[in-house]
C-alpha positions in Angstrom: -112.0 153.3 86.4 -114.0 153.6 89.5 -113.0 152.1 92.8 -116.6 151.8 94.1 -118.2 148.4 94.3 -121.9 147.4 94.4 -123.3 146.7 97.9 -124.1 143.1 98.9 -127.7 143.7 99.9 -128.7 146.5 97.5 -127.0 146.2 94.0 -127.9 149.7 93.0 -125.9 151.2 95.9 -122.1 151.4 96.0 -119.4 151.6 98.6 -115.6 152.3 98.6 -114.5 150.2 101.6 -113.1 153.3 103.4 -116.4 154.0 105.3 -116.4 153.6 109.1 -120.1 152.5 109.1 -121.4 149.0 108.2 -121.3 150.3 104.6 -117.6 149.4 104.8 -118.6 145.7 104.6 -120.9 146.4 101.7 -124.1 146.7 103.8 -126.2 149.6 102.4 -128.6 151.2 104.8 -131.3 151.0 102.1 -131.5 147.3 102.6 -132.5 147.6 106.3 -135.5 148.9 108.2 -135.3 152.2 109.9 -133.8 152.1 113.4 -131.8 148.9 112.6 -128.5 148.9 114.7 -125.3 147.3 113.4 -121.6 147.4 114.4 -119.5 149.4 112.0 -115.9 149.0 110.9 -114.9 151.4 113.7 -116.3 149.0 116.3 -119.1 151.5 117.2 -122.8 151.0 116.8 -124.6 152.6 113.8 -128.3 153.0 113.2 -130.3 153.5 110.0 -132.2 156.8 109.8 -133.8 158.9 107.0 -131.9 161.9 105.7 -132.8 163.8 102.5 -135.3 161.0 101.7 -132.7 158.3 101.8 -131.7 155.7 104.4 -128.3 156.4 105.8 -126.0 155.0 108.6 -125.7 157.4 111.6 -123.5 156.7 114.6 -125.6 155.5 117.5 -124.9 156.6 121.0 -126.4 154.7 123.9 -128.3 156.6 126.6 -126.4 157.2 129.8 -127.3 155.0 132.7 -128.2 156.4 136.1 -126.1 155.7 139.1 -127.4 156.4 142.6 -125.1 156.8 145.5 -125.8 156.3 149.2 -123.7 158.0 151.8 -122.5 156.3 154.9 -125.0 156.4 157.8 -124.6 155.5 161.5 -126.1 152.1 161.3 -125.4 149.7 158.4 -128.9 148.2 158.7 -130.4 151.6 157.9 -128.0 151.8 154.9 -129.2 148.5 153.5 -132.8 149.4 153.9 -132.3 152.8 152.3 -130.4 151.2 149.4 -133.3 148.8 148.8 -135.9 151.5 149.0 -133.9 153.8 146.6 -133.7 151.2 143.9 -136.9 149.3 143.9 -139.2 150.4 146.7 -140.2 153.9 145.6 -142.2 152.9 142.5 -139.9 154.4 139.9 -139.5 151.1 138.2 -135.8 150.8 138.9 -134.3 147.4 139.8 -131.3 146.9 142.0 -128.5 145.5 139.9 -125.6 145.4 142.4 -124.2 147.1 145.5 -120.6 148.2 145.1 -118.5 149.1 148.1 -115.9 151.8 147.3 -112.9 150.8 149.4 -111.2 154.2 149.3 -114.1 156.2 150.6 -116.1 153.4 152.3 -119.3 154.5 150.7 -121.7 151.9 149.5 -122.9 152.6 146.0 -126.1 151.2 144.5 -126.1 150.9 140.7 -129.6 151.0 139.4 -130.9 150.4 135.9 -134.0 152.3 135.0 -136.7 150.3 133.2 -138.4 153.4 132.0 -136.2 156.0 130.3 -136.0 159.3 132.2 -135.9 162.3 129.9 -134.4 165.5 131.4 -135.3 168.7 129.7 -132.5 171.2 129.3 -132.7 174.3 131.4 -133.2 177.2 129.0 -131.9 180.5 130.3 -133.8 183.6 129.6 -132.3 185.5 126.7 -130.3 188.5 128.0 -131.5 191.6 126.1 -128.6 193.8 125.2 -129.0 197.3 123.7 -128.1 195.9 120.3 -130.8 193.2 120.5 -133.4 195.6 121.6 -132.4 198.1 118.9 -132.5 195.4 116.2 -135.9 194.1 117.3 -137.5 197.5 117.5 -136.0 198.9 114.3 -136.8 195.7 112.3 -140.4 196.0 113.4 -140.6 199.7 112.6 -138.8 199.5 109.2 -141.0 196.6 108.1 -144.1 198.6 109.0 -142.7 201.7 107.3 -141.8 199.9 104.1 -145.1 198.2 103.9 -147.0 201.5 104.3 -144.9 203.3 101.7 -145.1 200.3 99.2 -141.3 199.7 99.2 -140.6 196.0 98.5 -137.5 194.7 100.3 -136.6 191.2 101.5 -136.0 190.5 105.2 -132.3 190.3 104.5 -132.3 193.8 103.0 -134.3 195.2 105.9 -131.9 193.6 108.4 -129.0 195.1 106.5 -130.6 198.5 106.8 -131.0 198.2 110.5 -127.4 197.0 111.1 -126.2 199.9 109.0 -128.2 202.3 111.2 -126.7 200.7 114.3 -123.2 201.2 113.0 -123.6 204.8 111.9 -125.6 206.0 114.9 -123.9 208.1 117.5 -124.5 206.2 120.8 -124.3 209.5 122.8 -126.9 211.4 120.8 -130.5 212.3 121.9 -131.9 210.4 118.9 -130.2 207.1 120.1 -131.5 207.7 123.6 -135.1 208.2 122.4 -134.9 205.1 120.1 -133.6 203.0 123.0 -136.3 204.2 125.3 -138.9 203.1 122.7 -137.1 199.9 122.1 -137.1 199.0 125.9 -140.9 199.6 126.0 -141.3 197.6 122.8 -139.3 194.7 124.2 -141.3 194.6 127.5 -144.5 194.0 125.6 -143.2 191.8 122.9 -141.2 189.1 124.7 -140.8 185.8 122.7 
């Protein structure tokens, strides 16, 4: 006997009742449009998305709201004018929702709700090239070139395994290692990703 029951909105789909998503109530994602948001059994919001060519429920997290603070100035009139300018006078499309006074620090805080979503791109640090990374990059390039010229057929995984084996067996104090690393440094200067 199976403990799965047919869904209310799509009879071909089934549910167990143990799901945290709206599927817990017998509501299959297949019966809704993409980007439909419903509350699940766990009291969190769920959205329908496509995964593996099927509609599924995915936990939906709301975007963070921006909060702007204004520090205490000498004159309160100047503070009020600056708060108004910060939230709706600078053309960013933000509207002033409320001004909260923090009693502990006596700093007025303006809470602004952006009408246009602001997307911040993550700061990507430049990849630090270690001796291992330089060696791998250089030797992979060299071995692929060598194998293709001699007609040896190897997969990328096999070539990578050969390079790692070379790194492990190589004496790091030898002249051969020093010459390879010198070539690898020159190679990495001209072949940055």
